[in-house]
N, C-alpha and C positions, 0 to 999 in steps of 0.2 A: 288489532290493537282497536278500542274503543274511549270517545272523549265524555269524560263523565265529570264536570266540573262541580258538580251537589256533592261528589263524595267528600268526606271529611276523613280525618286521622284518627284510626282508633273506632273506625264502622268494621264491622265485623260481617256484614252483609248487605250488598247492596242489589237496587231491581232498575235495571237499563229501562228510558222510556221506550216508549211504542216504534220511535223510527230506530232504536238502537235494536232493541228487541228483532224484530222483525228480519230488521239484514242478519243478524248472528242466528235466527232460529231457520227462515225461508231460505236467505242466498246462502251461508256458511254454513246451512245445515248440522250447528251446534246442537248437542243434547245432552242429557246429565254425566255430569265426569269429566264434561270437555274443559279444559285448562285455556283463560283468559287473560289478558292483559289490557289494565286501564289505567289512564291518565288524567290527573284532573284540571292539566293545565298551568298550574302553581309547581311544579316540580317533583311532584309526587307519582309512581310507578308502584301501581296494586298487581300483584296476581289473585287470581281468583278461579272459583271452579263456578261451574253450573250445578246450580242445584234443582232450578224449577224451568224448564226450558220451552216457558209460555212463550207465544209469539210478539203477544201486544206489553208480557211485562216479566222479562227474565231474570228471576230472581240468582245470584251469585252470593257466596259464602267467599269474605275475603281471605283469604290465606296466607298472605305476606304485604306488606307494603316500606316502600324504600321513600326517601323524603331527599327534595334536590337532586334526584337524580341526572346526572351526567352534566352538573352547575358547570358553564362556564364560568372562568376565574374575572370575567368583564362585563360592564351592560353598557350596548352599539344600541343608540338610537339614532335612525337616519329618516331626515327630513325631506322629501324629495316632492319636487313637480311633478303632480299625475299629465303622464300623456295621452294625447289624441283617443288613441286608441289603447283601450280599457285592458284589453287580452297583454298589453306589455306591462300594466299596472299589474295583473295576476300573476305575469310568468315570474318578475320581482319578487313579489309577496312569499312565491311556492318556494324560489329558490333560497333566496334568503333566510327561511325560516325553517331549509333542510340544512343551512350554512351553519346560522347562529344570527339571532340578532334579536333583541329584546322589545325594542319598542320605532311606530314606525308614525309617522304625520305626515299626511298629504299637505302640501306648500303650495299655496296659490300667489304666483308671481306674476310680474308687470308683465313679463313675455309667453305665461301658460296657456295652452290651449284649450285648457278642461280648466275648468271652474266647478265641477259638482263632482261629489265622488258621493258613490253608496258604498255605505261600507259593509252595507251587513253580509252582500255578496263576498266579499273583500276577506273579512270574516270566517267564511267556510273555506274560502282557497286556502288560509295559514291553518285551518283547521284539520282539515287532508293532508297537508304537504307535513302538519305535525305527527299523526298519526302512518302516515306515510315511511317517515325517518323516524321511526319508533323514537322519538322526541316525549319528554314527558312537560316543557314549558311553553306557554302561547303567547307570543310574539304579541304587544299591546297596540291597538292600532285605533290611532286617534280621529276623530272627528279632522276636515279639510281646516286651513288654517290660514290666514294671509300672513303674507311674508315680515312684514312687520308686526302684527302681533305676537310672532314667533317668538322673533326678538326679542318683544320687552317680558317675554315669559318665560325665557333662556332658565336654565336651574344655573345655581352659584354651585363650582366645585365639578363643573365637567368640563372634558377636555375638548375645544369650541373648535370646528375647520370647516373652510366650506370651500368649496371643490369649482371648479370655473373653468373656461376656456380662452376670457381675454387675458391679452399682456398681461404680463407682471412677474413679480419674484414668489418663485413656489416653494413649496418645500414638498419629497414624500410624505406617505400615512406615518410610516416607521418614523420619522424623523422628527415629527410632532409631538404626536405622542406619549405615554408611558405604559407600557406592557400594565395589565390588573389593573386599568381606568375606567374612570363614568366616560363614553363617547360620545358627542354632539356631530352629527356630522351634514351639513346642507349638500345637497343636489340638484341642480336644476331645470330647467324646463331646455329643451331642444333647442330655443333661441335663444339658450345662455341665461344667465341671472343680469339685468342692467346695473348698468355703473354705480347707480343710486343704492341700488341693494349690494352691491360687491362693498361698496363704499363705508355700507351702515353698517353691514359683519364684522369688517376690518376695524371699524371705532370700538365693535363690543368686544373686544377681541378675539374673534375666531381668526384662527392661523390661516393662508394659502395655500392649499395641497393642490397637485398634479395627482394624476391617475394614470399618466402614462405618455404620451408622445400621439397616439390615436387621439384622435376625436370620436368620443363616444356617445355611443344612444343613450338616453338618461338612463334606464331603468339597467346598462349593463354598465354603466360607470357605479351607480349605487351597487350592484352586487358584487362591484368590482373590490370596492369599499370595505363589503364584508367580508371579502377571503382574507385584505390584507390585516383587518384587524382579527381575525381569526392566527395568519400567520405569526404578528407580533408576539401573541400570546401562545403560543406554542409549549 
């Protein structure tokens, strides 16, 4: 499967860029007549046949196209505090892309161990996971934003939840959201959200949720939220 964001519905042919052409011809040994799948990251899945196996500009003929391939009935936006070890963030993005997620925002909190995130590398991780898991939607990765600024920009109409470890009455995600909804879920750093951050979110109608009795790592908690959202919408 190849990621081809430049392809458009109705295209009868497409030329792979140099990197993808080299991978197709030199690594995968594709020749004229080979069938391949293309995804545009917007839900489009295309079947194509190689008509010119050039290692720098392989030309494909589009033989079929499907819009909104495997589209899920809900929209999931996870705002997560980046971990000190960036490999754990990459792990979450890879698994969340495979499970199903639509949007991710790195959240800079009072207790955040990491204040900066380079999104170029993280986007590549998600592209690879999308291709590996045969999905056609590439999640949107936003630039890092401070917690207060994120709350100010939260879209209306979203079913909003915040997961934290501090004491307080909480419910499970399945009790707080309805199927086929637009969900925004906040996941804090290893040191948890501050009391002020929790109060600010609750004042804006974020529902307090628990992800179980165990104290989870940040990336594990975020993936758990993805899995619970998928279960709610089975």
